C-alpha positions, 0 to 999 in steps of 0.5 A: 500500499502506498503512503498516500493510500495509507493516509486515505484509509486513516482519514476514512476510519470511523471516529472513535466516538462512534464505536463508543456510542454504539457499544454504550447504546447496545449495553444500555438497551440490554440492561434496561430490558432485563428488569423490564422483562422480569417485571412483566412476568413477576406478577404471573408467578406470585412475585417470587424472588426466583423469578429474577434469579431465573431471569438473570440465568436466562439472560446470562445464557442469551449473552453467551449465545450472543458472544458465541455468535460474535466469535463465530462471525469473525470467521467470515472473510470480510467486515462487509460480510460480517456487517450484512449478517449482523444487520440482518440478524438484528432485523430478524430478531425484531419480529419478536417486538413489541416487547410483551409476554408472549402467550405461546406457552399459555398460562403460568405453571405452578408445577413447572414454573422454571420451564415456563419462565424460560420458555416465555423469556425465550420467545418474548425477548431472547432473540433481540437480547442475544443480537444486542449482546453480540454488539459489544464484542463485535464492535470491539473486534472491528475497532481492533482492525480499524485501529491496528496501528494502535492509534485508537487505543486498546479495544478493551477500553470499549468494554468499560464503556459497555459496562458504563452504559449497562450500569447507567441504564440499570440504575435509571430503571428503578430511579427514572423509568419505573416511577415515571412510565407505565409498563405499556410506555416502557414496552413501546419505548424500548421497542422503538429504541431497538429500531433506532439502534439498528440505524446506529449500528448500520451507520457504524457498519457502513463506516467500517466497511468503507474504511476496510482495506481494498479486498476487504479480507481480514488477514490473520496476524501472528497474534490471531493464530497464537494458541490459548491453552485450556488451563487459561480457559478454565481459569477464565470460566472459574473467575467469571463464575464466582461473581455471577453465583454470588450476585444471584446469592446476595440478590436472593438474600435481599429479596427474600427478606423484603420483596422481589422488585426492580429497585432491589434487583438492580443493587447487586447487578449494578455492583457486579457491573461496577466491579467490571468497570473498575477492573478494566480501568487502565488505572483502577480506582481500587488497586488490587492490593487494596481490594484484597485487604478490604475483601478480607474484612468484609467477607469475614464480617459477612460470614459471621452475620449471614445466618443471623437474619434477625439483625437489623436489615440496615446493618446486614444490607451494606455488609453483604453488598460490600462483601459481594462487590469486593469479592467480585472485584477481586475475581474480575481483577484477577481475570483482567490480569489474565486477559489475552491479546486484543486479537483474541478478545471475542474468544475471551469474552465467550469464555468469560460469558460461559463462566457467568452462565455456569455461576448463574445456572448453578444458583438458579437451576442446580442448587434448588435441586441438590440443596434443601436450603440456600447453601450455595451463597455461603458455599461460594463465598468460602470458595471465592477465598481460593482466588486470593494469593496462596503464599504457601512458602515459608509459613511463620509460626504466628500464622499457624497460631492464627489458624488454630485460633480461627478453627477453634473459634468456629468449632466452638460455636456449634458445640456451645449452642448444643450445650446451651440448648440442653443446660442453659436457662434464664437463671441469674448469675451476678448482677442480673447477668444470666446464663443466657447472657453468658452464652451470648457473650461466649458466642460473640467471643468465639465468632469474633476470634475466628473472624479476626484470625481470618483477617490476619491470615488474609495473605495466606489464601489456603489458611484464610479459606480454611478459617472462613469455611469453618466459621461459616459452618459454626455461625450457621449452627449457632444461629439456629435457636430452634429444633429444625426437623425438616427442610424443603425447597421449591421455586417459591422459597425454602420451607422449614419445619421446626419445634419449640417449647411454649409452656402457655399452650401445653409445651411442644409447638411445631412451626413452619417458616418460609425463608426467615418468616414464621408462617404458622404454628400448631400446638402438639398437645391434644388440648391445644391442637385445634387452637389457632395460633400467632396471627390467627389467634382469636384475639387477633384482627383476623380472629375478630373478623371470623368470630364476628361473622360467625355470630352474624351468619349461620353459614359462611363461604370463606376464601384465603389467599396464602395457606401456610399451615392452614390455621384458618381452617380452625374457623370452619364450622360444619355449615361453612366452606373454605377455599385456599388459594396457594401458589406453591404446591409444596405448601399444600402438600405439607399443610395437608399431611397430618404428619406435619400439620393437621389443621386442615385435616383434623380441625376443620369441621366443614369442607376445605379445598385448594386452588393452586396458582397465582391468586390474581389469576385463580381468583378471576375464575371464581364467581362474583358475589361468592365470599362472606370473608376473603383473607389476603395473607401474603405480605408477611416479609418473604418476598412481598407479591406487590401485585396482590396489593394494587388498586386493580387487585383489590377492585377484583377482590371486592367483586368476589365478595357478597354485598355484606362481605369483608375483605381482610388484608393482613399487612404484618411485615418486618421490613415494609410499611404496607399500611399506607398503601393498603389504606390508599388502595382500599379507597381508590378501589371503591371500598370502605375500610378500617385499620387495626394495629394489634399489640397483644397485652403481656400476660393476656390471651396466652391461649393463642400465643398471639403476635403483633399484627396489622390488618385492614378490613375492606367492604363494598359498603359501610353496611359490610363493616357495621359489626366493627364500626363501634369496636374501638380496636378498629380505627378509621383509615387515613388514605391520603398518606401515600399514593395508591399502588397500581399494576403500573406503579408501586413504591417499595422503597418508600415502604422500606423507608417508612418501616425503618422510620417507624422502628426509630420512632414507634409513635410515627406508626399509622 
């Protein structure tokens, strides 16, 4: 090529900013549609946290498909051929638009929710998502060829631009897009943006083809033909799999205790992307040695606090997110240190994406099958420690001492727990200091010693891993203060059956927990076995409504959304009939098995039947004007299904009530204040409502082992609430405090903030 021709080609090369803009736009579209698509299908599967995790695993697989396609596209002999094929693929994928939930797979399946969700996502958004995902590695490959002389900088810089676009779009969804736009506007807007992106991609492709050397063929260089050994590929996969698995693990932790919602989904994913951005910086904002230091401290604290779910959410959340971010950054910095020459970047991205799929699939598909609890999160946290430098040569004596202290502290905690369960009571020792206090102090000393030892061993990766592993097991054993007898796991969460002693109701009491929330209990002594307990005690708001309706009517048609242990069955007389609406078939199996709980089989005097599926969908099939009492009991802390508390939902419930029927909204929740939205929704739906904040009096109502409870009752007219209007326990609602939730608008962040404020100032509750 002559100097003049070379200068001409340099002059026609696409501007660097066009590459950056294209990569940025494709990444923004990809990460806008992830929470959008999951938000569309979430109500169809009961608001389960597994919806987001399964969706993430699907998107990771689609990303892998896009990267594989981009890598395969490099085999075409010219940029022109690559450009024509990619534009054609983008246009063909647009057939799936406008964005919507494709009904090809029919209604959602409670029996096989994972398969249904994957199928729906595949036909609804799979093709456009994969085509967009291929853009980043493809454009970076074009950049590397256009600027083979190095004047355009390293193409890996574009990966940082891609992640920046992803991060900004992801944060924009819960902050701007979701609060401002309806779901319909979101779907249409994204579909239009996809069309505009095709035009942008076409413009870049034309510029790249115009700047290609005469003949247009890509000649392999020495770097292109250099080999990569399988050991390198496997290391790339492992280093990418660990952060991916941890992202899903920490997301499950957050959403299980609060709610499955975009503003909580995006936190871990945003930190995941931020770790990529920092790792791929030419001068990382957090150097690797600082990352290793901070990660050791955050991980040790996280492992200690992980099992103790009763700790304040405001304390747990930042520690878990910090441990996750620093661990992901540690892995991604190790990944960047092993990246190949830019000529092999599409292959590098393929194997890195494969690692993401491996990590995500482990959490979403394999772990629920092989584990009966969420063990994958602490397991992968411990395994991530192996990424740290091992430094096995010349181990000094102090390191062995710290190893022994750390393991001893971790081992001592479960042993102390066993001893305490058998021997320790609230017996005063000195100055009001009890045996229980002594146990708590000993537990803190053991866990603290192990955590400090782990931190001091941070420079010895294998020793650090050993102490963290033992500490994790010990902390989990120490946190279990009940006698857990059985555990189950399904798409909808983890169920645990345990037993404790409650002397006021005869002693042994069996409990069922969903995640970290008690969903029902039953006394095992014959005298108390058919007494409703906890939220369903006769003195509770729920009990008050059922007893009042008993007095008013000789026969009742009852409905309950949320089965739990089936405690409501105790209110079923011979002349009554009760229908439970439950999304999880596993809960139905447990509640109807007398070997576990016998409320539905031995305590109900009238017929009890079950409808499995999401309550919004299954209630729509019920006749109008059928229920005397309809209880909505699905909001008690574990992944609140917000679609059951919208104006449209409550309006639907009211149509299924008899003219004098009563709707009960049970709103007790540790982390979210649902009282305000419920009151606003009741009025917006056209109902008349009352509210009660029930707090049992110490020493009273012992027969029902009652718990604090918030409830709103709603009727179609004032006549329906006549039995409760003059009851001082029920108060008029204040529906003007917050904006009512709808199918297009919910504000979980506001509910979380109000609950935190209430905990700091109980007088503000209302």
